[in-house]
C-alpha positions in Angstrom: -59.2 26.2 154.7 -61.1 29.2 154.9 -62.6 30.6 151.9 -63.8 33.7 150.2 -67.7 34.8 151.1 -67.7 37.8 148.6 -68.0 36.4 145.0 -71.4 37.1 143.3 -74.1 34.3 143.3 -76.3 35.5 140.4 -74.2 37.8 137.8 -70.3 37.0 137.0 -68.2 34.7 135.7 -68.7 31.8 138.5 -72.4 31.5 137.6 -71.7 31.4 134.0 -69.1 28.6 134.7 -71.6 26.9 136.9 -74.2 26.8 134.2 -71.8 25.9 131.2 -70.7 23.0 133.4 -74.4 22.2 134.3 -75.2 22.4 130.6 -72.5 20.3 129.3 -70.6 18.3 132.1 -68.1 17.0 129.5 -66.9 20.5 128.4 -64.8 21.2 131.7 -63.2 20.5 133.1 -60.9 18.1 131.0 -59.1 15.8 133.0 -57.9 16.6 136.2 -54.5 18.4 136.7 -51.9 17.7 139.3 -51.2 20.3 142.2 -50.2 23.6 141.2 -48.3 25.1 143.9 -48.0 28.8 144.8 -45.3 31.7 144.2 -44.5 35.1 145.4 -42.3 37.7 144.2 -40.3 40.1 146.7 -37.2 41.7 146.9 -34.1 40.3 148.6 -34.3 42.9 151.4 -37.9 41.8 152.2 -36.7 38.3 152.3 -34.1 38.9 154.8 -36.2 40.5 156.9 -38.9 37.6 156.4 -36.3 35.3 157.2 -35.4 36.9 160.4 -39.0 37.1 161.9 -39.5 33.4 160.4 -42.5 34.0 157.7 -43.6 36.5 155.2 -46.3 38.7 156.7 -49.5 40.3 155.2 -49.4 44.0 154.5 -51.8 47.0 154.2 -53.7 46.3 150.8 -53.8 49.3 148.3 -56.8 47.8 146.3 -58.8 46.6 149.2 -58.3 49.6 151.7 -59.5 48.0 155.0 -57.5 44.9 154.5 -54.3 43.3 155.4 -53.2 40.8 153.0 -50.5 38.5 151.9 -50.7 37.9 147.9 -49.7 34.8 146.2 -50.2 33.7 142.4 -51.4 30.2 142.0 -49.6 27.7 139.6 -47.1 30.3 137.8 -44.7 33.0 138.6 -45.7 36.8 137.6 -43.5 39.5 138.2 -44.9 41.9 141.1 -41.8 43.8 142.7 -41.7 47.4 143.4 -38.2 48.8 144.1 -36.6 52.2 144.2 -35.1 52.8 140.3 -32.0 54.1 141.9 -28.4 52.3 141.4 -27.7 52.3 144.8 -30.8 50.2 145.6 -30.6 47.9 142.8 -27.2 46.8 143.2 -27.6 45.9 147.2 -31.1 44.4 146.5 -32.9 42.4 143.7 -36.1 40.4 143.1 -36.9 36.9 144.5 -39.1 34.3 143.8 -40.5 32.3 146.7 -42.1 28.9 145.5 -44.6 27.1 148.1 -46.1 23.7 148.0 -49.5 23.2 147.1 -50.2 21.6 150.6 -49.7 24.9 152.5 -53.4 25.6 151.0 -54.6 23.7 154.2 -53.1 26.4 156.2 -54.0 29.3 154.2 -56.6 31.6 155.4 -58.0 32.7 152.0 -59.7 36.1 151.8 -60.3 36.4 148.0 -59.4 34.6 145.0 -59.3 36.3 141.3 -58.5 34.9 137.9 -56.1 38.1 137.5 -54.2 40.4 139.5 -56.7 42.6 141.2 -54.4 45.4 141.1 -54.2 46.0 137.5 -57.9 45.4 137.2 -59.0 49.3 137.0 -56.5 50.7 134.8 -55.6 47.6 132.7 -58.7 45.4 131.8 -61.8 46.7 133.4 -62.8 48.4 130.0 -62.4 44.5 128.5 -64.7 43.5 131.1 -67.3 46.1 130.5 -66.1 47.9 133.4 -68.1 45.3 135.7 -67.4 45.6 139.7 -64.1 43.7 140.1 -66.2 41.2 142.4 -68.2 39.8 139.6 -65.1 37.7 138.7 -64.2 36.7 142.3 -63.8 32.8 142.8 -64.8 31.2 146.0 -61.7 28.9 146.7 -59.2 27.3 145.3 -61.1 24.2 144.3 -62.9 26.2 141.9 -60.0 28.1 140.8 -58.3 24.9 139.8 -61.6 23.9 137.7 -61.4 27.2 135.7 -58.0 26.9 135.0 -58.8 23.4 133.5 -61.6 25.1 131.7 -59.5 27.9 129.9 -56.2 26.3 129.6 -55.2 22.9 127.9 -52.3 22.2 130.3 -50.5 23.4 133.3 -47.2 24.1 131.4 -49.0 26.5 128.6 -50.8 28.2 131.6 -47.1 28.6 133.4 -46.0 30.0 129.9 -48.9 32.0 129.4 -48.9 30.4 125.8 -51.8 31.4 124.0 -52.0 28.2 121.9 -53.0 26.4 124.9 -56.2 28.4 125.6 -59.6 26.8 124.7 -61.2 28.1 121.6 -64.1 30.8 121.6 -66.1 28.6 119.6 -66.5 25.9 122.1 -68.2 28.2 124.8 -72.0 29.0 124.3 -72.4 32.7 123.3 -75.0 33.1 126.2 -72.0 32.9 128.6 -70.9 36.3 128.1 -68.5 36.4 131.3 -66.6 33.1 129.9 -66.4 34.9 126.6 -65.1 38.5 128.3 -62.5 36.5 130.6 -61.3 34.6 127.5 -60.8 37.4 125.3 -58.5 39.2 128.1 -56.3 36.1 128.0 -56.2 36.6 124.2 -55.0 40.1 124.7 -58.3 41.5 123.0 -58.3 45.1 123.4 -55.0 45.0 125.7 -54.7 48.3 127.6 -51.0 47.5 128.1 -51.5 44.7 130.2 -48.9 42.0 131.0 -49.5 38.0 131.9 -50.9 38.7 135.5 -54.3 39.6 133.3 -54.6 35.7 133.5 -52.7 34.8 136.6 -54.6 33.4 139.4 -54.2 35.5 142.4 -54.8 34.4 146.2 -54.8 36.9 148.9 -54.6 35.7 152.4 -54.8 37.2 156.1 -52.1 34.8 157.9 -48.6 34.7 157.8 -46.8 31.9 155.8 -43.7 30.3 157.4 -40.5 30.1 155.5 -38.8 26.5 156.0 -38.5 23.3 154.7 -42.2 22.1 154.7 -43.7 25.3 153.2 -41.0 26.0 150.6 -39.9 24.0 147.6 -37.4 26.5 146.5 -36.4 30.0 145.9 -34.7 32.2 143.2 -32.2 34.8 144.5 -29.5 37.0 143.1 -26.2 34.9 142.9 -24.3 37.3 145.2 -26.5 36.6 148.4 -26.5 33.1 148.1 -23.9 32.5 151.0 -26.0 34.4 153.4 -26.4 32.0 156.4 -30.3 31.8 156.5 -29.9 31.0 152.9 -27.6 27.8 153.4 -29.2 26.6 156.2 -32.5 26.5 154.2 -30.6 24.8 151.4 -29.2 22.2 153.7 -32.7 21.4 154.9 -33.7 20.6 151.2 -35.0 23.9 149.9 -33.8 24.5 146.3 -31.9 27.4 145.9 -31.3 28.7 142.5 -29.4 32.0 141.6 -29.1 34.4 138.7 -26.4 37.0 138.1 -27.5 40.4 139.1 -25.8 43.8 138.8 -28.2 46.3 139.3 -30.8 45.9 136.6 -34.2 46.9 136.9 -36.6 44.0 138.4 -38.4 43.8 134.8 -35.3 43.2 133.1 -34.5 40.3 135.5 -38.1 38.8 135.0 -37.3 36.1 132.3 -34.3 34.5 133.7 -36.1 34.2 137.4 -39.2 32.6 135.5 -37.1 30.0 133.7 -35.7 29.1 137.1 -39.1 28.9 138.5 -40.2 26.7 135.8 -37.2 24.4 136.6 -37.8 24.1 140.3 -41.7 23.2 139.8 -40.6 20.6 137.0 -38.3 19.0 139.3 -40.9 19.0 142.0 -43.2 17.3 139.5 -45.5 20.2 139.3 -45.1 20.9 135.8 -44.1 18.7 132.9 -40.3 18.8 132.0 -39.4 20.5 128.8 -36.2 19.9 126.9 
């Protein structure tokens, strides 16, 4: 798997983390978390086009202007769908969650990994992070991302639900590691500038298309009214889990909670998360 080459080597969260690990190896990570899996939020219209092409494709990036990228979230589902806010579009479309196996990591041409949604950095949390360059928080690869997740969160379920009770306590981090404290403050919502849970959702950008088939997909969550589409039925017959929700033209943000619940069920059934009663 290709890895990012842009992460800071002297100043930033990664050097602080590596120093903290060296100083106190028992402090992080605490045990080994199972695989995480990847998610992507798109519209059903985009899903239909991707199914017709056989893959979800990278697109020109609004943040890193010279790059063509496909964005994924690691280990949890976070809302990131833009749709025209008119009733006709909303009635005939709707947000979709795609859930991918962890093993696709070996096929990904990873460009960058961040411990938050990079698109919201400048507006939402750069002030909380001392307006440092976003690259100060870049992570070199998914292996290091897993270590950081284990460092800051007690378990995967609490990360998935963005449950603040699952966060590491500030007093367990030496004061000298200011980047670790800054990021923990963002996770805790200290000085929140209107950011949502994407402020702590690990983001992976890749440069290659990702095929949509039984080997890559664990499952998907789609509007119920589209569940009889042939391409969806075919994937379901091949073993891809298809869960639905009732969609009547609400804005994507109104559907997020119901979709997230079903994403959790899919990941729990696939043993990526612990089942909850």
